[in-house]
C-alpha positions as CSV (number, residue, x, y, z in Angstrom):
1,X,68.5,185.5,28.2
2,X,65.7,183.1,27.5
3,X,63.3,183.5,30.5
4,X,61.0,180.6,29.3
5,X,64.0,178.3,29.2
6,X,65.2,179.4,32.7
7,X,61.7,178.9,34.1
8,X,61.4,175.5,32.4
9,X,64.7,174.4,33.8
10,X,63.9,175.5,37.3
11,X,60.5,173.8,37.1
12,X,62.1,170.6,36.0
13,X,64.6,170.7,38.8
14,X,61.8,171.3,41.3
15,X,59.8,168.4,39.9
16,X,62.7,166.0,40.2
17,X,63.3,167.1,43.8
18,X,59.6,166.5,44.6
19,X,59.8,163.0,43.1
20,X,62.8,162.2,45.2
21,X,61.0,163.5,48.3
22,X,58.0,161.3,47.5
23,X,60.3,158.3,47.2
24,X,61.9,159.0,50.5
25,X,58.5,159.5,52.2
26,X,57.4,156.2,50.8
27,X,60.5,154.5,52.1
28,X,59.8,156.0,55.6
29,X,56.3,154.7,55.4
30,X,57.5,151.3,54.5
31,X,59.8,151.3,57.6
32,X,57.0,152.4,59.8
33,X,54.7,149.6,58.5
34,X,57.5,147.0,58.9
35,X,58.3,148.2,62.4
36,X,54.6,148.7,63.4
37,X,54.3,145.5,65.4
38,X,57.6,145.7,67.4
39,X,58.8,148.0,70.1
40,X,56.7,150.9,69.0
41,X,58.1,153.6,71.4
42,X,61.8,153.4,70.3
43,X,60.9,152.9,66.7
44,X,58.5,155.8,66.8
45,X,61.1,158.1,68.1
46,X,63.7,156.9,65.5
47,X,61.1,157.6,62.7
48,X,60.3,161.0,64.1
49,X,64.0,161.9,64.2
50,X,64.4,160.7,60.7
51,X,61.5,162.8,59.5
52,X,63.0,165.9,61.2
53,X,66.4,165.4,59.4
54,X,64.9,164.6,55.9
55,X,62.0,166.9,55.7
56,X,63.2,170.0,57.5
57,X,64.0,172.8,57.1
58,X,61.2,173.8,54.7
59,X,61.6,176.7,52.3
60,X,59.5,178.9,54.5
61,X,61.9,178.5,57.4
62,X,64.9,179.3,55.1
63,X,63.4,182.4,53.3
64,X,61.6,184.9,55.6
65,X,58.1,185.7,54.4
66,X,58.8,189.4,54.1
67,X,62.0,189.2,52.1
68,X,62.0,190.8,48.7
């Protein structure tokens, strides 16, 4: 078992996931800017619902802090 390779592979997967998350966040920001001048209340609630679905749950909500 090559621990260094396992660690490298896991880090690479996490970096790719982080990049995808950044791209999604940028897309959501673009939508917010595009909708900024029209019907703010309904668009705002839509964006908040979208953020809830995309960015949750976080790792801390999946894995309890005291698990070992």
